[in-house]
LUMPA-942245 format. One line per field, with one value per residue (C-alpha): residue number from 0; x, y, z; residue in one letter. Coordinates in Angstrom, 2 decimals. Layout:
% LUMPA-942245
k: [NUM	...]
X: [X	...]
Y: [Y	...]
Z: [Z	...]
r: [A	...]
//
This chain:
% LUMPA-942245
k: [0	1	2	3	4	5	6	7	8	9	10	11	12	13	14	15	16	17	18	19	20	21	22	23	24	25	26	27	28	29	30	31	32	33	34	35	36	37	38	39	40	41	42	43	44	45	46	47	48	49	50	51	52	53	54	55	56	57	58	59	60	61	62	63	64	65	66	67	68	69	70	71	72	73	74	75	76	77	78	79	80	81	82	83	84	85	86	87	88	89	90	91	92	93	94	95	96	97	98	99	100	101	102	103	104	105	106	107	108	109	110	111	112	113	114	115	116	117	118	119	120	121	122	123	124	125	126	127	128	129	130	131	132	133	134	135	136	137	138	139	140	141	142	143	144	145	146	147	148	149	150	151	152	153	154	155	156	157	158	159	160	161	162	163	164	165	166	167	168	169	170	171	172	173	174	175	176	177	178	179	180	181	182	183	184	185	186	187	188	189	190	191	192	193	194	195	196	197	198	199	200	201	202	203	204	205	206	207	208	209	210	211	212	213	214	215	216	217	218	219	220	221	222	223	224	225	226	227	228	229	230	231	232	233	234	235	236	237	238	239	240	241	242	243	244	245	246	247	248	249	250	251	252	253	254	255	256	257	258	259	260	261	262	263	264	265	266	267	268	269	270	271	272	273	274	275	276	277	278	279	280	281	282	283	284	285	286	287	288	289	290	291	292	293	294	295	296	297	298	299	300	301	302	303	304	305	306	307	308	309	310	311	312	313	314	315	316	317	318	319	320	321	322	323	324	325	326	327	328	329	330	331	332	333	334	335	336	337	338	339	340	341	342	343	344	345	346	347	348	349	350	351	352	353	354	355	356	357	358	359	360	361	362	363	364	365	366	367	368	369	370	371	372	373	374	375	376	377	378	379	380	381	382	383	384	385	386	387	388	389	390	391	392	393	394	395	396	397	398	399	400	401	402	403	404	405	406	407	408	409	410	411	412	413	414	415	416	417	418	419	420	421	422	423	424	425	426	427	428	429	430	431	432	433	434	435	436	437	438	439	440	441	442	443	444	445	446	447	448	449	450	451	452	453	454	455	456	457	458	459	460	461	462	463	464	465	466	467	468	469	470	471	472	473	474	475	476	477	478	479	480	481	482	483	484	485	486	487	488	489	490	491	492	493	494	495	496	497	498	499	500	501	502	503	504	505	506	507	508	509	510	511	512	513	514	515	516	517	518	519	520	521	522	523	524	525	526	527	528	529	530	531	532	533	534	535	536	537	538	539	540	541	542	543	544	545	546	547	548	549	550	551	552	553	554	555	556	557	558	559	560	561	562	563	564	565	566	567	568	569]
X: [-32.29	-35.25	-33.66	-33.57	-37.34	-37.96	-34.72	-34.75	-35.05	-32.67	-29.12	-27.57	-25.38	-22.42	-24.64	-27.18	-27.18	-27.05	-23.77	-21.14	-18.20	-14.86	-14.46	-11.98	-9.07	-8.60	-10.85	-10.25	-8.26	-8.27	-10.76	-13.95	-14.38	-13.43	-15.88	-18.74	-17.91	-17.64	-20.84	-22.72	-21.36	-22.38	-25.95	-26.40	-28.93	-26.45	-23.60	-23.77	-20.08	-17.67	-14.00	-11.75	-8.28	-4.94	-1.38	-0.48	-0.62	-3.05	-5.75	-8.25	-9.54	-10.12	-11.69	-14.07	-15.13	-15.70	-17.89	-19.85	-20.36	-21.76	-24.29	-25.19	-28.55	-29.61	-29.50	-32.25	-29.84	-27.01	-23.43	-21.12	-17.31	-15.35	-11.54	-10.06	-6.42	-5.77	-7.42	-5.01	-7.17	-9.82	-11.91	-12.41	-13.81	-17.48	-17.22	-15.62	-18.49	-21.04	-19.41	-19.43	-23.14	-23.79	-25.11	-24.92	-23.69	-25.10	-22.69	-24.91	-25.33	-22.79	-21.75	-22.60	-26.22	-26.45	-25.11	-27.51	-30.45	-29.23	-28.73	-31.84	-34.14	-31.56	-30.77	-27.20	-23.89	-21.18	-17.68	-14.93	-11.47	-8.08	-9.38	-6.23	-4.73	-7.99	-8.92	-9.70	-12.86	-14.21	-16.57	-18.15	-18.63	-20.04	-22.50	-24.15	-25.53	-27.70	-29.53	-29.64	-30.54	-30.61	-27.11	-24.26	-20.58	-17.91	-14.48	-10.92	-8.14	-4.78	-5.97	-9.38	-11.04	-12.22	-15.73	-18.72	-20.58	-17.55	-17.18	-13.69	-12.87	-9.14	-8.01	-5.06	-2.48	-3.10	-2.38	1.07	2.44	5.40	7.59	9.32	6.22	3.85	3.80	3.70	0.11	-0.91	1.16	-0.60	-3.95	-2.80	-4.23	-0.84	0.48	-2.73	-2.38	1.28	0.41	-2.45	-0.37	2.64	0.48	-0.56	3.12	4.02	1.13	3.46	4.10	2.79	3.18	4.59	6.82	9.97	9.06	6.24	8.50	10.37	7.07	5.95	9.18	8.71	5.20	6.44	9.19	6.60	4.39	1.44	0.84	-1.11	0.47	3.99	3.20	1.76	4.85	7.13	5.00	4.96	8.66	8.02	9.08	12.17	13.17	12.36	11.14	14.63	16.08	13.26	13.84	17.60	17.18	14.66	17.05	19.93	17.81	20.04	20.34	17.08	16.83	14.88	16.62	13.91	10.88	10.89	9.06	8.53	7.00	4.79	5.15	8.84	8.12	6.01	8.54	11.24	9.06	8.31	11.96	13.02	10.69	11.66	15.37	14.83	13.45	15.54	16.75	14.04	11.31	12.41	12.43	8.91	7.69	8.99	7.25	3.90	4.00	3.73	0.17	-2.78	-5.67	-3.88	-2.88	-3.24	-0.39	-0.01	0.43	2.91	4.95	5.21	6.51	9.03	10.18	13.71	14.16	14.42	12.38	8.73	6.60	4.44	6.96	7.98	4.33	3.53	6.42	5.28	1.73	3.04	4.82	1.66	3.36	0.76	-2.79	-3.70	-7.33	-9.22	-11.20	-12.92	-13.67	-13.94	-13.97	-10.64	-10.41	-7.31	-5.40	-5.20	-2.42	-3.07	-0.98	-1.98	-1.47	1.13	3.15	2.69	4.14	7.21	7.48	7.42	10.14	12.29	11.60	12.80	15.80	16.80	16.59	13.95	10.88	10.95	11.79	9.06	6.53	7.28	6.56	3.37	2.18	2.87	1.08	-2.05	-1.84	-1.89	-4.86	-6.80	-6.11	-7.17	-10.36	-11.27	-12.92	-14.58	-16.33	-18.87	-19.32	-21.20	-18.36	-18.99	-20.18	-17.18	-14.64	-16.27	-15.97	-12.33	-11.52	-13.50	-11.11	-8.04	-9.18	-6.93	-3.93	-4.76	-5.03	-1.62	-0.14	-1.56	-0.15	3.29	3.24	2.13	4.56	7.26	8.02	6.21	3.79	3.11	2.06	-0.08	-1.84	-2.46	-3.78	-6.16	-7.45	-7.96	-9.94	-12.42	-15.10	-14.81	-15.10	-18.06	-19.84	-19.31	-20.27	-16.81	-17.12	-15.35	-12.47	-12.00	-12.08	-9.41	-7.04	-7.74	-7.04	-3.59	-3.18	-4.19	-1.43	1.24	1.72	4.93	3.43	2.81	-0.16	-1.98	-2.10	-2.87	-5.73	-7.38	-6.97	-8.42	-11.38	-11.80	-11.82	-14.63	-16.55	-16.42	-17.11	-20.29	-22.47	-21.63	-23.51	-20.63	-21.04	-18.52	-15.40	-15.99	-16.80	-13.51	-11.50	-13.02	-12.20	-8.60	-8.48	-9.87	-7.21	-4.51	-6.19	-6.30	-2.52	-2.02	-3.16	-4.90	-8.60	-9.26	-7.98	-9.79	-13.00	-12.75	-12.27	-14.98	-17.41	-16.90	-16.43	-19.86	-21.49	-19.83	-20.84	-24.41	-24.40	-23.09	-25.93	-23.81	-26.00	-24.57	-21.04	-22.34	-24.02	-20.81	-18.82	-21.38	-21.29	-17.49	-17.45	-19.71	-17.35	-14.22	-15.76	-16.92	-13.54	-11.73	-14.26	-14.90	-18.57	-18.65	-17.52	-19.85	-22.79	-22.12	-21.94	-25.19	-26.90	-25.79	-26.84	-30.25	-30.89	-29.83	-32.06	-34.98	-34.64	-34.82	-38.10	-36.47	-37.77	-37.61	-33.82	-33.37	-35.06	-32.64	-29.66	-31.11	-31.97	-28.45	-27.02	-29.22	-27.95	-24.33	-24.99	-26.52]
Y: [-16.93	-14.75	-11.46	-12.57	-12.59	-9.51	-7.57	-3.85	-1.98	0.65	-0.60	0.74	3.81	4.83	6.78	3.94	1.92	-1.23	-0.16	-1.34	-1.88	-0.03	2.52	1.36	3.81	2.68	1.00	-2.63	-3.01	-6.02	-8.03	-7.62	-11.31	-12.51	-10.06	-11.33	-14.96	-14.35	-12.30	-15.14	-17.60	-15.46	-15.17	-18.86	-20.66	-23.40	-21.04	-20.43	-19.66	-18.41	-18.35	-16.21	-17.70	-16.75	-15.82	-12.73	-9.55	-10.87	-8.43	-10.68	-7.98	-5.40	-8.05	-9.18	-5.58	-5.19	-8.31	-7.25	-3.73	-5.15	-7.52	-5.57	-4.52	-8.19	-8.43	-6.89	-6.19	-5.19	-6.23	-6.10	-6.20	-7.67	-7.46	-10.44	-9.53	-8.29	-11.37	-14.17	-16.34	-18.41	-18.32	-14.56	-14.79	-15.19	-12.42	-10.14	-10.81	-10.20	-6.88	-5.83	-6.68	-4.69	-7.81	-7.83	-11.13	-11.66	-13.34	-16.39	-17.13	-18.61	-16.19	-18.79	-18.90	-15.11	-14.92	-17.57	-15.73	-12.38	-13.65	-15.83	-14.38	-11.85	-11.66	-10.41	-10.73	-11.11	-10.44	-11.93	-10.76	-12.35	-15.65	-17.72	-17.16	-18.12	-21.00	-23.22	-21.12	-22.03	-24.82	-22.50	-19.77	-22.21	-23.47	-20.04	-20.88	-23.66	-21.15	-18.39	-19.81	-16.35	-15.47	-15.57	-15.65	-14.12	-14.95	-14.17	-16.57	-17.61	-21.22	-22.91	-23.56	-27.12	-26.95	-28.65	-25.56	-23.89	-22.97	-21.80	-19.09	-18.88	-15.42	-15.47	-12.75	-10.24	-11.18	-10.00	-9.37	-11.08	-8.07	-9.94	-11.13	-8.18	-4.69	-1.90	-1.06	-4.57	-4.46	-1.34	-3.18	-5.99	-5.66	-5.70	-2.91	-0.91	-1.19	-0.13	2.86	4.03	3.82	5.41	8.36	8.78	9.14	11.23	12.70	13.17	9.44	7.76	4.26	4.51	2.76	3.72	2.14	-0.38	-3.42	-2.40	-2.03	-5.41	-7.00	-5.39	-6.85	-10.24	-10.31	-9.45	-12.37	-10.06	-9.60	-6.34	-5.31	-5.90	-3.92	-1.04	-0.91	-0.73	1.83	4.13	4.90	6.43	10.05	9.15	6.24	5.63	2.17	1.14	1.95	0.08	-2.99	-2.86	-2.76	-5.58	-7.68	-6.92	-7.61	-5.25	-6.07	-7.93	-9.35	-12.52	-15.14	-15.26	-15.05	-18.72	-17.67	-19.76	-19.14	-16.07	-15.63	-15.04	-12.72	-10.51	-10.68	-9.53	-6.70	-5.49	-5.79	-3.96	-1.03	-1.06	-0.85	2.25	4.14	6.46	5.20	7.11	5.94	2.32	2.74	4.21	1.50	-1.20	0.42	0.70	-3.10	-3.38	-2.04	-4.39	-2.78	0.51	3.40	7.10	9.52	9.95	6.22	5.97	8.86	6.97	3.89	6.09	8.17	6.74	8.01	11.66	12.67	13.37	10.82	13.01	13.36	9.65	8.58	10.82	9.24	5.72	6.52	7.84	4.49	2.46	1.01	2.39	3.67	6.96	7.82	10.35	8.89	10.11	8.29	9.28	12.95	12.53	13.21	12.78	10.54	6.82	4.75	1.24	-1.39	-4.33	-7.56	-8.79	-5.62	-5.82	-9.33	-8.03	-5.02	-7.29	-9.49	-6.43	-5.12	-8.43	-8.49	-5.04	-6.21	-3.59	-5.71	-5.70	-2.00	-0.94	-3.39	-1.91	1.62	0.25	-1.49	1.50	3.90	1.74	1.30	5.10	5.28	2.60	4.18	7.57	6.07	3.99	6.69	8.23	4.99	5.67	9.34	11.56	10.85	7.10	6.68	8.39	6.53	3.18	3.90	4.84	1.63	-0.34	1.03	0.16	-3.19	-5.19	-3.11	-3.67	-7.41	-7.35	-5.39	-7.87	-10.82	-9.25	-8.31	-11.73	-13.52	-12.96	-9.31	-7.00	-8.57	-5.36	-3.43	-6.39	-6.66	-2.90	-2.94	-5.82	-4.01	-0.76	-2.60	-4.18	-1.52	-1.66	-5.44	-5.32	-2.55	-4.25	-7.70	-9.21	-11.17	-14.33	-12.59	-10.21	-13.14	-14.94	-11.96	-11.53	-15.21	-14.65	-11.50	-13.39	-15.93	-13.22	-12.97	-10.92	-7.68	-4.78	-5.23	-2.18	-3.61	-7.12	-5.95	-4.06	-6.98	-9.50	-7.19	-7.00	-10.79	-10.89	-8.27	-10.41	-13.73	-13.08	-11.99	-15.38	-17.25	-18.02	-17.02	-18.72	-17.98	-14.25	-13.83	-15.51	-13.57	-10.24	-10.85	-11.67	-8.39	-6.52	-7.95	-6.71	-3.31	-2.66	-2.79	-0.42	2.78	4.18	5.14	4.72	1.13	0.35	1.85	-0.09	-3.39	-2.65	-1.94	-5.36	-7.21	-5.95	-6.98	-10.40	-10.98	-10.05	-12.43	-15.18	-14.57	-13.13	-10.07	-8.91	-8.85	-7.14	-4.44	-3.91	-3.51	-1.06	1.08	1.09	2.10	5.06	6.14	5.72	7.68	10.48	10.76	10.85	13.38	10.90	11.46	8.66	6.02	7.38	7.40	3.80	2.69	4.45	2.98	-0.57	-0.12	1.25	-1.72	-4.19	-2.59	-2.47	-6.19	-6.80	-4.83	-1.99	0.79	3.37	2.99	2.48	5.74	8.26	6.31	6.35	10.05	10.91	8.82	10.70	14.06	12.94	11.40	14.61]
Z: [-9.66	-8.93	-9.96	-13.58	-13.62	-11.47	-11.60	-11.03	-14.29	-12.97	-12.40	-9.19	-9.53	-7.38	-4.98	-4.69	-1.46	-3.61	-5.25	-2.79	-5.11	-5.18	-7.93	-10.56	-11.01	-14.62	-17.18	-18.04	-21.23	-23.52	-21.46	-23.48	-24.38	-20.91	-19.33	-21.47	-20.68	-16.94	-16.87	-18.56	-16.02	-13.05	-14.35	-15.12	-12.91	-12.01	-11.05	-7.33	-6.89	-9.54	-8.59	-10.77	-10.58	-12.05	-11.16	-9.12	-11.18	-13.78	-12.64	-10.84	-8.49	-11.20	-13.42	-10.66	-10.02	-13.76	-13.87	-10.79	-12.13	-15.36	-13.73	-10.59	-12.04	-12.10	-8.31	-6.20	-3.30	-5.62	-4.97	-1.98	-2.21	0.72	0.66	2.51	1.83	5.39	6.95	7.82	10.08	8.24	11.42	10.90	7.36	8.26	10.83	8.25	5.85	8.62	9.46	5.79	5.64	8.81	10.55	14.34	15.79	19.31	21.71	22.10	18.38	15.95	13.24	10.56	11.73	11.84	8.29	7.03	8.58	7.24	3.70	3.52	0.88	-0.29	-3.97	-3.62	-5.47	-2.82	-4.13	-1.95	-2.99	-2.19	-0.82	-1.26	2.21	3.95	1.65	4.63	5.13	1.69	2.89	5.49	2.90	0.35	2.98	2.98	-0.45	1.03	3.23	0.63	-2.80	-4.39	-3.18	-5.71	-4.79	-7.00	-5.55	-6.57	-5.63	-7.00	-6.91	-7.08	-3.72	-4.48	-3.05	-4.62	-5.78	-7.37	-11.03	-11.96	-14.47	-15.08	-16.10	-18.46	-19.06	-21.84	-25.41	-26.50	-29.98	-31.59	-32.36	-35.17	-37.00	-36.92	-38.33	-35.76	-36.75	-35.72	-32.54	-31.27	-31.34	-29.05	-25.52	-23.78	-25.98	-25.56	-21.78	-21.88	-24.04	-21.81	-18.62	-20.33	-21.37	-17.76	-16.87	-19.92	-21.96	-24.95	-25.31	-28.46	-29.82	-33.33	-35.83	-33.90	-30.57	-31.17	-31.44	-28.29	-26.39	-27.73	-26.49	-23.06	-22.85	-24.04	-21.43	-18.79	-19.92	-20.57	-16.83	-16.45	-13.14	-14.46	-17.62	-15.59	-13.37	-16.40	-18.26	-15.22	-15.84	-19.26	-19.04	-17.02	-19.21	-22.87	-24.01	-25.13	-21.70	-19.96	-22.14	-21.60	-17.84	-17.90	-19.96	-17.66	-14.55	-12.66	-8.99	-8.72	-5.17	-5.89	-3.77	-1.10	-3.35	-4.43	-7.55	-10.64	-14.05	-14.21	-10.45	-11.06	-13.98	-11.75	-8.91	-11.30	-12.60	-9.08	-8.09	-11.24	-10.51	-6.82	-7.63	-9.76	-6.75	-4.61	-1.23	0.64	-1.74	-1.27	2.51	2.53	0.15	2.52	5.48	3.73	3.61	7.39	7.27	6.82	4.96	4.30	6.52	7.15	6.55	10.33	10.87	8.01	9.40	12.70	10.87	9.04	12.00	11.78	8.22	9.18	6.13	5.39	3.58	1.32	-1.52	-1.50	-1.40	-4.37	-6.27	-5.36	-6.46	-9.78	-10.28	-9.47	-6.39	-3.97	-4.29	-2.63	-1.89	0.19	3.08	6.22	9.48	13.10	12.22	10.47	6.76	4.67	2.30	2.89	1.40	0.17	-1.56	-3.74	-1.84	-4.34	-3.85	-0.09	-0.04	-1.86	0.47	3.51	1.95	1.42	4.92	6.31	3.98	5.21	8.83	9.61	10.31	14.10	14.42	11.98	13.43	16.84	15.60	14.01	17.18	19.43	17.08	17.05	20.82	21.14	18.75	20.64	24.03	22.68	21.26	24.32	26.50	23.44	22.46	25.22	24.46	22.03	19.55	19.61	16.03	14.49	16.61	15.98	12.26	12.66	14.53	11.93	9.34	11.40	12.80	10.47	11.49	15.15	14.57	12.86	15.78	18.29	16.32	16.25	19.93	21.12	18.82	21.42	20.64	23.08	25.55	27.45	24.34	23.26	26.64	26.76	23.20	23.90	26.99	25.07	22.38	24.81	24.39	20.61	20.47	22.85	20.91	17.57	18.82	18.26	21.49	20.38	18.64	21.56	23.96	21.93	22.13	25.85	26.47	24.99	27.09	30.23	29.54	29.88	33.67	33.62	32.30	34.74	37.07	35.65	32.12	33.32	35.56	32.69	30.31	32.77	33.36	29.60	29.38	31.94	29.93	26.79	28.53	30.47	27.50	25.93	28.66	31.00	34.63	36.92	34.90	34.23	37.92	38.84	36.26	37.28	40.95	39.95	38.01	40.99	43.31	40.94	40.52	44.25	44.34	41.39	43.10	40.01	40.46	36.72	36.75	39.99	38.64	35.36	37.17	39.77	36.96	35.41	38.69	39.72	36.46	36.56	40.19	39.29	36.31	38.61	41.06	43.89	44.40	47.75	46.28	43.13	45.24	47.22	43.98	42.55	45.70	45.79	42.11	42.93	45.70	43.55	40.68	42.99	44.74	41.40	39.99	37.18	36.45	33.87	36.37	39.05	36.65	35.60	39.21	40.03	36.98	37.81	41.44	40.42	38.11	40.79	43.41	40.99	40.20	43.96	44.08	46.03	43.83	46.61	46.80	43.06	42.04	43.65	42.33	38.82	39.00	40.17	37.32	34.86	36.10	35.70	32.30	31.02]
r: [M	K	S	L	S	R	A	S	A	R	P	P	T	V	G	D	S	R	F	R	L	P	L	R	P	H	P	L	I	G	R	E	R	E	L	E	A	A	Q	S	L	V	L	R	Q	D	T	K	M	L	T	I	T	G	P	P	G	V	G	K	T	R	F	A	I	G	V	A	S	A	V	I	G	E	F	D	E	G	A	L	F	V	D	L	A	P	V	R	D	P	A	L	V	L	G	T	I	A	Q	A	L	G	A	Y	V	P	P	D	R	P	V	A	K	V	L	R	D	T	L	R	G	Q	N	L	L	L	V	L	D	N	F	E	Q	V	A	A	A	A	P	E	V	A	A	L	L	D	A	A	P	D	L	R	L	L	I	T	S	R	E	P	L	H	V	T	S	E	H	E	Y	R	L	S	P	L	S	V	A	D	P	R	A	L	Q	W	T	A	I	R	R	R	P	A	A	V	L	F	T	E	R	A	K	A	A	D	P	T	F	A	L	D	A	T	N	A	R	T	V	A	E	I	C	R	R	L	D	G	L	P	L	A	I	E	L	A	A	A	W	I	G	R	L	D	P	E	A	I	L	A	R	L	E	A	R	R	G	L	P	L	D	S	L	E	A	A	G	R	H	R	T	L	A	E	A	I	A	W	S	Y	N	L	L	S	D	V	E	R	A	V	F	R	R	V	G	I	F	A	G	G	C	S	I	D	A	L	E	A	A	C	E	D	L	G	A	G	V	L	A	P	I	A	A	L	A	D	K	N	L	V	V	R	S	E	E	S	A	G	G	Q	A	G	P	R	I	R	M	L	E	T	L	R	E	F	A	L	E	E	L	N	R	A	G	E	T	D	A	V	A	G	H	H	A	R	W	F	L	A	L	A	E	R	A	E	P	L	L	W	S	Q	D	Q	V	G	W	L	A	R	L	D	R	E	H	D	N	I	R	A	A	L	R	W	C	F	D	G	H	D	D	E	T	G	V	R	L	A	A	A	M	T	R	Y	W	F	A	R	G	H	F	R	E	G	Q	A	W	H	E	V	A	A	S	R	P	L	V	P	A	R	A	R	A	R	A	L	A	G	L	A	V	L	L	W	P	Q	G	E	T	A	R	P	H	R	V	A	E	E	A	L	T	L	A	R	G	V	G	D	P	A	V	L	G	W	T	L	L	H	A	G	S	S	A	E	A	A	G	D	L	P	L	A	E	A	H	H	R	E	L	I	A	V	G	H	A	A	Q	D	S	W	L	E	A	R	G	L	T	N	L	A	V	L	L	W	T	R	A	D	G	A	S	A	R	P	A	A	E	R	A	L	V	L	A	R]
//
């Protein structure tokens, strides 16, 4: 590992470009020995991949960030954190890593090769969080190590990934005290009790662990199996409930809806702790909590309000209450010119929220609100992706890409084909600009298989499929698909739809070598754009015509077309 011999003397700080780790909201408590052991493993020459495993709620993510923060100075390129919780398709894992690295994936190159070339020679710690649901991608990820010998992988997963290069570090729950065997002064030094005390003070600054409550706190921690998340959820109620009341309710397990969780052992302990905290919420708080679960990768307040529109109440007060109880995380973010709070949920809590949403019979209604809101966002962004606001809107769609994927999955799973087809069409420019050709093609293939949607949506989606096919080296099929889209568009009577399909029919015809047809499409696009007073469409038609004429050595005709396009573009 070359960084150990020539590591930077200055560890990266938060503002350093090499520091690409999330900020921890709370310090790690009671993990000093484990941190030292894991740090030593990461820095060993023979450790290419370290997988931190353990049950839900044991604190794997926070622990991994703690390890990475401690060793980041040993890596010349620092550390990069990639959250895989929103990713459900193993085929998207390498692309997600490439996007996090800022690596462009050309349409004619496999993402694995691009990643290998990008990482070759880099001395980087790559932290991949929540790997369990995409475990099938583990061999592909491990293969990156062959091309990049100075790369190190730090992965969190509920289970080991069983690849050759893997070292496993199993993270255990916090040490708990036996309330019957120890004095209260010894109890307060146990990591579980220390964690409870710290989180309880955050809820009620007057709280103190003393001789009157130490054994009760120890029993709470014991009942919660020392799981940090479970302890934090219980401690957040201090101020409204005293330790004795918390313990009594845990013992009674009042109204815990666990039938569908199929939990066992510590999984069940955490499920009970989440359910216990959930059942103490007000009706509105529970409803908002369930709806946060529908979002993949977090959400803005505006998006959450759309998912909660049937509640007849605002979401700010319930979200503040949920944040106080450690059930959601609220942070300030900015993208696409939009600044404001973003709401996130730990994946374990999100799984529970989705279970409860389904139990309440609300899943389809809320998922419908979710899909329609992101359709509106994508359609709003679409024309701006080729404007002076492109950078900001690309960043905003980057942030919401996981939500859009989730909306597409729901729509095409037999719920709302029209919304799904419209959403895929609206995302074409984004997928093209970001190089997500294969993923965009996959969604458009599904859209193309839905023949009963309105012609307008189908025409735009078929044109989008052609857009994403021809850069990948295909010629005949995108030409055929684009002509099918154009036939549909001519019957719609909408200049914007006709212009969109003419644009891509012309490009596809040109790629297929049918230059006379391509020229005819370019000229018709110019006329459609001019008649509709759409300077963008007219400029694109003129540009495409100028390029075509220039390639045919007709510079005299190409020049006025190009100059007119330049005037319109300016």
